[in-house]
C-alpha positions as CSV (number, residue, x, y, z in Angstrom):
1,M,42.7,13.9,12.0
2,R,42.3,17.6,12.5
3,G,39.5,20.2,14.1
4,V,37.4,20.3,16.7
5,E,37.2,16.5,17.2
6,Q,40.8,16.8,18.5
7,I,39.7,19.3,21.2
8,P,36.9,17.3,23.0
9,W,35.6,20.0,25.2
10,L,35.2,22.3,22.2
11,Y,33.7,20.0,20.3
12,D,31.4,19.4,23.4
13,A,30.7,22.9,23.6
14,I,29.6,23.5,20.3
15,C,27.3,20.4,20.3
16,A,25.6,21.9,23.2
17,V,25.0,25.0,21.3
18,S,23.4,23.2,18.3
19,E,21.2,20.9,20.6
20,A,20.0,24.3,22.0
21,F,18.7,24.9,18.8
22,G,17.0,21.6,18.1
23,L,19.6,19.1,17.7
24,A,18.8,17.5,21.1
25,R,15.3,16.6,19.8
26,W,16.5,14.8,16.7
27,R,19.5,13.2,18.7
28,R,16.6,11.8,21.0
29,W,14.6,10.7,17.9
30,L,17.8,9.1,16.5
31,V,18.2,7.0,19.7
32,A,14.7,6.1,20.5
33,G,14.8,3.8,17.4
34,A,17.6,1.6,18.5
35,R,16.9,-2.0,19.6
36,G,18.9,-5.3,20.3
37,R,22.7,-4.8,20.1
38,V,23.7,-1.2,19.1
39,L,26.7,0.2,17.4
40,D,26.9,3.8,17.5
41,L,29.1,4.8,14.4
42,G,31.3,7.8,15.2
43,C,30.1,8.0,18.5
44,G,32.3,11.0,19.3
45,T,32.3,12.4,22.9
46,G,29.5,9.8,23.6
47,R,26.5,11.8,23.4
48,N,24.3,9.5,21.8
49,L,25.5,6.8,24.4
50,A,24.4,8.6,27.2
51,L,20.8,8.5,25.9
52,L,20.6,5.0,25.5
53,P,18.4,3.0,28.2
54,P,19.9,1.4,30.9
55,G,21.2,-2.1,30.3
56,S,21.5,-1.5,26.5
57,V,23.7,-3.7,24.8
58,A,25.9,-1.1,22.7
59,I,29.5,-0.5,21.3
60,G,30.8,3.1,20.5
61,L,33.1,3.5,17.5
62,D,35.1,6.8,16.4
63,P,38.5,7.2,14.7
64,S,39.6,9.9,17.7
65,W,41.0,8.7,20.6
66,A,40.7,12.2,22.5
67,S,36.9,11.8,21.8
68,L,36.5,8.2,22.8
69,Q,38.3,9.1,26.3
70,R,35.3,11.5,27.0
71,A,33.2,9.3,25.9
72,R,34.3,6.9,28.4
73,R,33.6,9.3,31.0
74,R,29.9,9.8,29.8
75,A,29.4,6.1,29.2
76,P,31.5,4.0,31.2
77,E,29.7,1.0,30.8
78,V,29.8,1.0,27.0
79,P,32.8,-0.7,25.4
80,L,34.8,1.7,22.9
81,V,36.6,0.9,19.9
82,A,38.9,3.1,17.9
83,G,38.4,2.7,14.3
84,S,37.5,3.8,10.5
85,A,33.9,3.6,9.3
86,E,35.3,2.3,6.1
87,A,36.8,-1.1,7.6
88,L,34.5,-1.9,10.6
89,P,36.4,-4.5,12.7
90,F,33.2,-6.5,13.5
91,R,31.9,-9.9,12.0
92,D,28.9,-9.7,9.6
93,A,25.3,-9.7,11.1
94,S,27.0,-8.4,14.4
95,F,24.0,-5.5,15.3
96,D,20.6,-5.1,15.2
97,T,20.9,-1.3,15.2
98,V,23.6,1.3,13.6
99,L,23.2,4.4,14.7
100,S,24.9,7.4,12.5
101,G,24.8,10.5,13.9
102,L,26.2,13.4,11.5
103,V,29.0,11.0,10.6
104,F,29.0,10.3,6.7
105,C,29.3,13.8,5.8
106,S,32.7,13.4,7.4
107,V,33.8,9.8,6.5
108,P,35.9,9.8,2.9
109,D,34.6,7.3,1.3
110,A,31.0,7.1,2.3
111,P,29.8,4.5,0.0
112,R,32.1,2.2,1.3
113,G,31.5,3.0,5.1
114,L,27.4,2.7,4.3
115,L,28.3,-1.0,2.7
116,E,30.0,-1.6,5.9
117,A,27.5,-0.5,8.0
118,R,24.8,-2.8,6.1
119,R,27.5,-5.6,6.2
120,V,27.4,-5.8,9.9
121,L,23.6,-5.0,10.4
122,A,21.8,-8.5,11.1
123,P,18.8,-9.4,8.7
124,R,16.0,-7.1,9.5
125,G,18.3,-4.7,11.4
126,R,18.0,-0.7,11.4
127,L,20.3,1.8,9.9
128,R,19.3,4.9,11.7
129,M,20.9,8.0,10.4
130,L,20.9,11.9,11.2
131,E,23.2,13.7,8.7
132,H,24.2,16.9,7.0
133,V,22.8,17.0,3.5
134,R,22.5,19.4,0.7
135,S,19.7,21.8,1.1
136,T,16.8,21.7,-1.8
137,E,16.9,25.3,-1.7
138,P,19.0,27.1,-4.2
139,W,20.4,30.0,-1.9
140,K,20.6,27.8,1.0
141,A,22.9,25.4,-1.2
142,H,25.1,28.2,-2.5
143,L,25.8,29.3,1.1
144,Q,26.8,25.3,2.1
145,D,29.1,25.6,-0.9
146,W,30.4,28.9,0.2
147,L,31.0,27.8,3.9
148,Q,32.1,24.1,2.7
149,P,36.1,25.0,2.8
150,A,36.3,26.4,6.1
151,W,33.9,24.4,7.9
152,T,35.7,21.5,6.6
153,W,39.0,22.7,8.1
154,V,37.6,23.4,11.2
155,S,35.0,20.5,11.8
156,G,38.0,17.7,10.8
157,G,36.5,17.0,7.6
158,C,32.7,17.7,7.4
159,H,31.1,18.4,4.3
160,P,27.9,19.9,5.0
161,N,26.8,20.2,1.1
162,R,27.4,16.8,0.5
163,D,24.2,14.6,-0.9
164,T,24.6,12.1,1.9
165,D,21.3,11.1,1.4
166,A,21.6,10.2,-2.1
167,Q,24.9,8.1,-1.2
168,T,23.1,6.5,1.5
169,L,20.4,5.2,-1.2
170,E,23.1,3.8,-3.3
171,T,23.5,0.8,-1.4
172,A,20.0,-0.3,-0.8
173,H,17.7,-2.4,-2.3
174,D,15.1,-0.6,-5.1
175,A,12.3,-1.1,-2.9
176,D,14.0,0.6,0.1
177,V,14.9,3.5,-1.9
178,A,11.3,3.9,-2.8
179,E,10.3,4.0,0.9
180,A,12.9,6.3,1.6
181,L,11.8,8.8,-1.0
182,N,8.2,8.4,0.5
183,A,9.2,9.7,3.9
184,I,10.4,12.9,2.6
185,D,8.8,15.7,0.7
186,H,8.5,16.0,-3.1
187,A,11.0,18.6,-3.9
188,A,13.5,17.0,-1.7
189,A,12.7,13.8,-2.7
190,A,13.0,14.6,-6.5
191,R,16.6,16.2,-5.5
192,V,17.7,12.8,-4.1
193,L,16.4,11.2,-7.2
194,A,18.4,13.3,-9.6
195,A,21.5,12.9,-7.2
196,L,21.4,9.2,-7.7
197,P,23.3,7.1,-10.0
198,F,21.1,6.8,-13.3
199,D,20.4,3.2,-13.3
200,L,19.5,3.5,-9.5
201,A,16.9,6.2,-10.3
202,V,15.4,4.3,-13.0
203,R,14.9,1.2,-10.9
204,A,13.6,3.3,-8.1
205,V,10.8,5.1,-10.5
206,N,9.9,1.6,-11.8
207,Q,8.7,0.8,-8.4
208,P,4.9,0.9,-7.9
209,E,5.8,1.3,-4.4
210,L,7.1,4.6,-4.6
211,D,4.1,7.2,-3.8
212,H,3.4,10.3,-6.1
213,R,5.6,9.7,-8.8
214,A,4.1,12.1,-10.7
215,H,4.9,14.6,-8.4
216,L,8.5,13.8,-8.3
217,F,8.7,14.4,-12.1
218,E,7.1,17.7,-11.9
219,H,9.9,18.8,-9.6
220,L,12.8,17.4,-11.8
221,P,14.4,19.4,-14.4
222,T,13.0,18.8,-18.0
223,D,16.3,17.0,-19.1
224,K,16.4,14.5,-16.2
225,A,12.8,13.9,-16.2
226,V,12.4,13.2,-19.9
227,A,16.0,10.7,-19.5
228,L,14.1,9.2,-16.6
229,M,10.8,8.5,-18.3
230,T,12.5,7.1,-21.6
231,A,14.4,4.5,-19.6
232,M,11.5,3.5,-17.8
233,S,9.1,0.6,-18.4
234,A,6.1,1.4,-20.6
235,D,3.6,0.7,-18.0
236,Q,5.1,2.5,-15.3
237,R,5.4,5.2,-17.5
238,V,1.7,5.5,-18.6
239,E,1.1,5.4,-15.1
240,V,3.2,8.5,-14.1
241,F,2.1,10.1,-17.3
242,R,-1.5,9.9,-16.0
243,G,-0.9,11.4,-12.8
244,L,1.0,14.4,-14.1
245,S,-0.9,18.0,-14.5
246,D,-1.7,19.6,-17.9
247,R,0.9,21.8,-17.5
248,A,4.0,18.9,-17.1
249,R,2.5,17.0,-19.8
250,A,2.9,19.8,-22.2
251,R,6.2,20.8,-20.9
252,L,7.5,17.1,-21.4
253,M,5.6,15.8,-23.9
254,P,7.3,17.5,-26.7
255,T,11.0,16.8,-25.5
256,I,10.2,13.1,-25.7
257,D,11.7,11.0,-28.4
258,E,8.8,10.2,-31.1
259,A,8.7,6.4,-30.2
260,T,8.3,7.2,-26.5
261,R,5.6,9.5,-27.4
262,A,4.0,6.8,-29.7
263,S,4.1,4.4,-27.1
264,L,2.6,6.6,-24.7
265,R,-0.4,7.7,-26.6
266,S,-1.1,4.1,-27.6
267,L,-1.2,2.9,-23.9
268,L,-3.0,6.0,-22.7
269,S,-5.9,5.2,-25.0
270,Y,-6.7,2.3,-22.9
271,A,-8.6,2.6,-19.4
272,P,-6.4,2.0,-16.1
273,T,-8.8,-0.8,-15.2
274,T,-8.3,-2.6,-18.3
275,S,-5.2,-5.1,-19.5
276,G,-4.5,-2.5,-22.2
277,G,-4.0,0.0,-19.2
278,I,-1.8,-1.9,-17.2
279,M,0.2,-3.9,-19.8
280,T,3.8,-3.4,-21.1
281,T,5.1,-3.4,-24.5
282,E,8.7,-4.6,-23.2
283,H,8.6,-8.3,-24.3
284,V,10.7,-10.9,-26.3
285,E,9.1,-12.1,-29.4
286,A,10.5,-14.2,-32.2
287,P,9.2,-15.6,-35.4
288,A,8.0,-19.1,-35.3
289,T,11.1,-20.1,-37.9
290,W,13.8,-19.0,-35.2
291,T,15.7,-21.8,-33.5
292,V,16.2,-21.8,-29.7
293,A,19.9,-20.5,-29.8
294,R,18.5,-17.5,-31.8
295,A,16.0,-16.7,-29.6
296,L,18.4,-16.9,-26.6
297,A,20.8,-14.6,-28.3
298,Q,17.9,-12.4,-28.8
299,I,17.3,-12.2,-25.2
300,R,21.0,-11.2,-24.3
301,T,21.3,-8.5,-26.6
302,G,17.3,-7.0,-26.9
303,G,15.9,-7.7,-23.6
304,H,14.9,-4.7,-21.6
305,P,17.5,-4.0,-18.6
306,H,14.8,-3.2,-16.1
307,R,12.0,-6.0,-17.0
308,P,12.2,-9.6,-16.2
309,V,12.0,-12.3,-19.2
310,Y,9.3,-14.9,-18.4
311,A,8.7,-16.2,-22.0
312,V,9.4,-15.8,-25.6
313,Y,6.2,-15.1,-27.6
314,V,6.2,-16.9,-31.1
315,L,4.5,-15.1,-33.9
316,D,3.6,-16.4,-37.7
317,P,6.4,-15.0,-40.1
318,V,3.8,-14.2,-42.5
319,D,0.8,-12.4,-40.8
320,R,2.9,-11.8,-37.2
321,R,-0.2,-13.3,-35.3
322,L,0.6,-15.0,-31.8
323,V,0.8,-18.7,-32.5
324,H,2.6,-20.2,-29.5
325,V,4.4,-19.0,-25.9
326,V,7.4,-20.7,-25.0
327,T,8.4,-20.4,-21.2
328,L,12.0,-19.4,-20.1
329,R,12.4,-22.9,-18.4
330,E,11.1,-24.4,-21.5
331,L,13.9,-22.4,-23.7
332,V,16.5,-22.9,-21.5
333,M,16.1,-26.9,-21.2
334,A,15.4,-27.1,-25.1
335,D,18.2,-28.2,-27.8
336,P,19.3,-25.0,-29.1
337,A,19.0,-26.4,-32.7
338,R,15.2,-27.0,-32.3
339,K,12.8,-24.6,-33.9
340,L,10.7,-22.7,-31.4
341,L,7.4,-24.1,-32.5
342,E,8.7,-27.7,-31.3
343,V,9.4,-26.5,-27.7
344,G,7.0,-27.0,-25.0
345,E,3.5,-28.1,-24.9
346,R,1.4,-27.0,-28.1
347,H,-1.8,-25.8,-27.1
348,P,-3.6,-22.2,-28.1
349,P,-1.8,-19.5,-25.8
350,V,-4.2,-18.1,-22.8
351,T,-4.6,-14.3,-24.2
352,V,-6.8,-11.2,-23.1
353,G,-7.8,-8.3,-25.2
354,P,-6.7,-4.7,-24.4
355,W,-10.1,-3.9,-23.1
356,T,-10.2,-6.8,-20.6
357,H,-11.0,-6.0,-17.3
358,R,-8.1,-6.3,-14.9
359,E,-10.0,-8.5,-12.4
360,E,-10.5,-11.0,-15.4
361,T,-7.0,-10.9,-16.3
362,A,-6.1,-11.7,-12.7
363,R,-8.4,-14.6,-12.5
364,L,-6.9,-15.9,-15.9
365,I,-3.2,-15.5,-14.2
366,A,-4.3,-17.4,-11.1
367,K,-6.2,-20.2,-13.1
368,Y,-3.5,-21.1,-15.3
369,D,-0.4,-20.3,-13.1
370,L,0.9,-17.6,-15.3
371,L,3.9,-15.3,-14.9
372,A,2.6,-13.1,-17.8
373,V,-0.4,-13.3,-20.0
374,P,-0.1,-11.7,-23.6
375,V,-2.4,-8.9,-24.8
376,V,-3.5,-9.4,-28.5
377,D,-6.0,-7.4,-30.7
378,E,-9.1,-8.8,-32.4
379,G,-6.7,-10.4,-35.1
380,G,-4.7,-12.2,-32.8
381,H,-1.5,-9.7,-33.1
382,L,0.4,-9.2,-29.9
383,L,0.2,-5.8,-28.3
384,G,2.2,-6.6,-25.0
385,I,1.9,-8.4,-21.9
386,V,0.7,-8.0,-18.5
387,T,3.2,-9.5,-15.8
388,V,2.1,-11.2,-12.6
389,D,4.1,-8.3,-10.3
390,D,2.0,-5.7,-12.5
391,M,-1.3,-7.6,-11.9
392,I,-0.4,-7.7,-8.1
393,D,0.2,-4.0,-7.7
394,A,-3.3,-3.4,-9.6
395,M,-5.2,-5.7,-7.6
396,V,-4.0,-4.3,-4.2
397,K,-5.4,-0.7,-5.5
398,E,-8.6,-2.5,-6.7
399,Q,-8.8,-4.3,-3.2
400,T,-8.2,-1.5,-1.4
401,E,-10.9,0.6,-3.2
402,D,-13.3,-1.9,-2.7
403,L,-12.4,-2.1,1.2
404,H,-13.1,1.6,1.2
405,K,-16.3,1.6,-0.4
406,L,-17.3,-1.4,2.0
407,G,-17.0,1.1,4.8
408,G,-18.6,3.9,3.3
409,V,-15.8,6.0,2.2
410,E,-14.8,7.4,-1.1
411,A,-11.5,5.6,-2.6
412,L,-8.4,7.0,-1.4
413,D,-6.0,8.0,-3.8
414,E,-3.2,8.0,-1.5
415,P,-1.8,6.6,1.7
416,Y,-4.1,7.6,5.0
417,T,-1.0,9.2,6.6
418,K,-0.4,11.6,3.6
419,I,-4.2,12.4,3.0
420,G,-4.8,16.3,3.6
421,F,-7.6,17.3,6.4
422,G,-9.4,18.6,3.6
423,T,-9.6,15.9,1.1
424,M,-10.3,13.3,4.0
425,I,-13.2,15.2,5.0
426,R,-14.5,15.4,1.3
427,K,-13.6,11.8,0.8
428,R,-15.7,10.8,3.9
429,A,-18.5,13.6,4.1
430,G,-20.4,12.6,1.2
431,W,-21.2,9.0,2.4
432,L,-22.0,10.2,6.0
433,C,-24.4,12.7,4.6
434,A,-26.4,10.1,2.4
435,L,-26.3,7.7,5.1
436,F,-27.4,10.6,7.5
437,L,-30.4,11.2,5.3
438,S,-31.4,7.8,4.9
439,E,-31.3,7.3,8.7
440,M,-33.9,9.9,8.8
441,L,-36.5,7.4,7.8
442,T,-35.7,5.8,10.8
443,A,-37.3,8.5,12.6
444,T,-40.2,8.6,10.2
445,A,-40.8,5.2,11.1
446,M,-40.6,5.8,14.9
447,Q,-42.9,8.9,14.7
448,Y,-45.6,6.4,12.8
449,F,-45.2,4.0,15.8
450,E,-45.4,6.7,18.3
451,G,-48.7,5.7,20.0
452,E,-47.4,2.2,20.5
453,L,-44.3,3.6,22.4
454,S,-46.1,5.9,24.4
455,R,-48.5,2.9,25.8
456,A,-45.4,0.2,25.9
457,I,-42.2,2.4,26.7
458,V,-40.6,-0.7,27.4
459,L,-40.2,-1.8,23.8
460,T,-37.8,1.2,23.3
461,L,-35.1,-0.8,25.6
462,F,-34.9,-3.4,22.6
463,I,-34.9,-1.1,19.7
464,P,-31.1,-0.9,19.2
465,L,-30.9,-4.9,20.1
466,V,-33.1,-5.5,17.1
467,M,-32.0,-2.9,14.4
468,S,-28.2,-3.8,15.2
469,S,-28.8,-7.4,14.8
470,G,-30.7,-6.9,11.4
471,G,-28.0,-4.6,10.3
472,N,-25.1,-6.9,11.3
473,S,-26.6,-9.9,9.6
474,G,-27.0,-7.7,6.4
475,S,-23.5,-6.7,6.4
476,Q,-22.1,-10.3,6.5
477,A,-24.5,-11.3,3.7
478,T,-23.3,-8.4,1.7
479,S,-19.5,-9.2,2.2
480,L,-20.0,-12.7,1.3
481,I,-21.6,-12.4,-1.8
482,I,-19.4,-9.3,-3.0
483,R,-16.4,-11.7,-2.7
484,A,-18.5,-14.4,-4.5
485,L,-19.2,-12.4,-7.2
486,A,-15.3,-11.1,-7.4
487,L,-14.2,-15.0,-7.5
488,R,-16.7,-15.9,-10.0
489,E,-18.0,-18.5,-7.3
490,V,-21.6,-16.9,-8.3
491,T,-22.8,-14.7,-11.2
492,V,-26.1,-12.4,-11.4
493,G,-27.9,-15.4,-12.8
494,D,-27.7,-17.2,-9.6
495,W,-29.5,-14.5,-7.5
496,W,-32.5,-17.0,-7.0
497,R,-30.2,-19.9,-5.8
498,I,-28.9,-17.4,-2.8
499,A,-32.3,-16.3,-2.2
500,V,-33.3,-19.7,-1.5
501,R,-30.3,-20.2,0.4
502,E,-30.3,-17.0,2.6
503,V,-34.0,-16.9,3.7
504,P,-33.4,-20.0,5.8
505,A,-30.3,-19.1,7.0
506,G,-31.5,-15.8,8.2
507,V,-34.4,-17.7,10.0
508,A,-31.8,-20.0,11.7
509,L,-29.6,-17.3,12.4
510,G,-32.5,-15.2,13.9
511,A,-34.0,-18.0,15.9
512,I,-30.5,-18.5,17.8
513,L,-30.4,-14.4,18.5
514,G,-34.1,-14.8,19.4
515,A,-33.6,-17.5,21.8
516,I,-30.7,-15.7,23.6
517,G,-32.6,-12.5,23.6
518,I,-35.6,-14.4,25.6
519,V,-33.4,-16.2,27.8
520,R,-31.7,-13.0,28.7
521,I,-35.2,-11.0,29.2
522,S,-36.6,-14.0,31.2
523,A,-33.4,-14.0,33.7
524,W,-33.2,-10.5,34.3
525,Q,-37.1,-10.7,35.5
526,I,-36.6,-13.9,37.3
527,L,-33.4,-12.6,39.0
528,G,-34.5,-9.2,39.9
529,F,-32.4,-7.4,37.8
530,Y,-34.9,-5.5,36.0
531,D,-38.9,-5.5,36.2
532,Y,-40.2,-5.8,32.4
533,G,-43.8,-5.7,34.1
534,P,-46.6,-8.3,34.3
535,H,-46.5,-9.0,30.8
536,W,-42.8,-9.8,30.4
537,P,-43.6,-13.2,28.7
538,L,-45.0,-11.5,26.0
539,I,-42.5,-9.2,25.5
540,A,-39.8,-11.9,25.2
541,T,-41.9,-13.5,22.8
542,T,-42.0,-10.0,21.0
543,V,-38.4,-9.5,21.0
544,G,-37.5,-13.2,20.0
545,G,-40.0,-13.1,17.2
546,A,-38.7,-9.7,15.7
547,L,-35.4,-11.1,15.7
548,V,-36.2,-13.8,13.7
549,G,-37.8,-11.4,10.8
550,V,-35.6,-8.7,11.2
551,V,-32.3,-11.0,10.9
552,M,-34.2,-12.7,8.0
553,F,-34.7,-9.6,6.2
554,G,-31.2,-8.5,6.6
555,S,-29.6,-11.6,5.3
556,L,-31.9,-11.6,2.4
557,A,-31.6,-7.7,1.3
558,G,-28.0,-7.9,2.1
559,S,-27.4,-10.8,-0.2
560,M,-29.7,-9.4,-3.1
561,L,-28.2,-5.6,-3.2
562,P,-24.8,-6.9,-4.8
563,F,-26.9,-8.6,-7.5
564,I,-29.0,-5.7,-8.1
565,L,-26.0,-3.4,-8.5
566,R,-24.1,-5.5,-10.7
567,R,-27.4,-6.1,-12.8
568,V,-27.3,-2.3,-13.4
569,G,-23.9,-1.7,-13.8
570,F,-22.6,-0.5,-10.8
571,D,-19.5,-1.8,-8.5
572,P,-21.0,-4.3,-6.2
573,A,-18.6,-2.9,-3.4
574,S,-21.1,0.2,-3.4
575,A,-23.2,-2.0,-1.6
576,S,-21.3,-1.2,1.4
577,A,-21.9,-2.5,4.9
578,P,-23.1,0.8,6.1
579,F,-25.9,1.3,3.2
580,V,-27.1,-2.0,4.1
581,A,-27.3,-1.4,7.9
582,T,-29.3,1.8,6.8
583,L,-31.5,-0.1,4.8
584,V,-32.4,-2.9,7.4
585,D,-32.7,-0.3,10.2
586,V,-35.8,1.4,8.7
587,T,-37.4,-2.0,7.8
588,G,-36.2,-3.7,11.2
589,L,-38.3,-1.0,12.8
590,V,-41.6,-1.9,11.2
591,I,-40.9,-5.5,11.3
592,Y,-40.4,-5.2,15.4
593,F,-43.4,-2.8,16.0
594,S,-45.7,-5.2,13.8
595,V,-44.7,-8.3,15.7
596,A,-45.3,-6.2,19.0
597,Y,-48.6,-5.2,17.9
598,L,-49.6,-8.9,16.7
599,V,-48.4,-10.4,20.0
600,L,-48.9,-7.2,22.8
601,R,-52.7,-6.4,21.5
602,G,-55.1,-6.6,24.0
603,T,-52.4,-6.2,26.9
604,L,-50.0,-3.0,26.6
605,L,-51.1,-2.3,22.9
């Protein structure tokens, strides 16, 4: 060991200067995420340990005895251990949090040290790191390279230009790599992606959880982007290509090999909401004359390295039509000498067409408990397969879009926390303006009944109560029917059955709310909380009767609107709860004042 770490007071002085220029804030961030049993890896002079809350269960480790002596004065209650990050002297799953503050830029074998850190972490434990990384800006990276020899000698082995972030991700799960790339800006994520081992980079870009993959490819060098795109699975490659700008497409398309280019053109011809738009062409197919042994050999030698094998798709040897599907379990359990047509249950394969909507494809996968469903053309020829994992990703997007529509928001294209302010306003303003203009009809209705309001001002007290009850009942009915349509529990032709069911349901619900309203008005009048005047029984009757009518109409309108939208070709989710509430608000006022006129005529009106 050499450098300033052997002179603790000098090391502390350098750290104090760095903290004055912003390192203190990052150090507090690093320690703030610690929980449970904490290992401060490379604790140095104990600056992280001093920030831990009192009573924390922590251990500090550092290879420098001189630094540990100073750390003991700073955090006397914390056990300190001399040791190396590459060989931690602790049992597996010993800690809930491992802290690493400017450590792995100095560890000679950083990947091994990272594996050790993950070994001692408990399941779902946290590895929190604050590290030097190579800059994404070329001039800064060149400056790091120029300063590196001198700085490494002075600091005792620190490499400020080391790709510590990429080395960290080498030991992580593919989904964790995607999550880590999501947390940094596109340029930095592209640089980390380019520094990863190629196989890991391919697995990372194949993760649907990786946001803005197209933006990463736009920042990658052309040769690296083409290599990754060629190695990706076909369905994920198409999704990335759809998100590329025209300029990036023009840059990459001519450099892609002809086979990949043909695959892209074929899959891009299908809409992303169809089976063809989410299918992959990587699958195992075999002629019906093959044996089990030969099919297994084909899987070993010709299977896509980044795609799971769910089944072997058996084709007619003459016209190449799909005639049978043998699952991997059936294949492994079968006699190696048997023909593929003799393996498994013989029934017509469950298939979809390339233009089948993904919701229908999801329904078939769920109905028949499939891991993948083949996509065939009109002649029965196999085009590709839609796998259950891709279908789950597609349906999550579909359901998210529907939920946004139900809330009166245009579907968001990216995570909420990454939506720009202008984009958020644009997505929400359209619906809000439309609903605001619709609500103006409420003002028109109130103007029409201005005379009644002036003679019986007490009626205004219950306008919010009546309007909100109708809107709530309509929103309930809309949500139930939209979900029932999505699950094929009802069809458009069942509208009259739903109407017959919702009218009495609305009357019953309205009667319940009306009874509560009457009891409330009566109780406030009798107990003296409020004086509704000498005609308070009639006012209570008015509110109760209006609630029956408004809630019944809300239930009927809310249940019928999805059917109407489906009939004219729109997404039923567009019958959002706010839109239904607006419709019922206007009608509710008419019903309320009509009931009031009938009940209060000759008294207040």
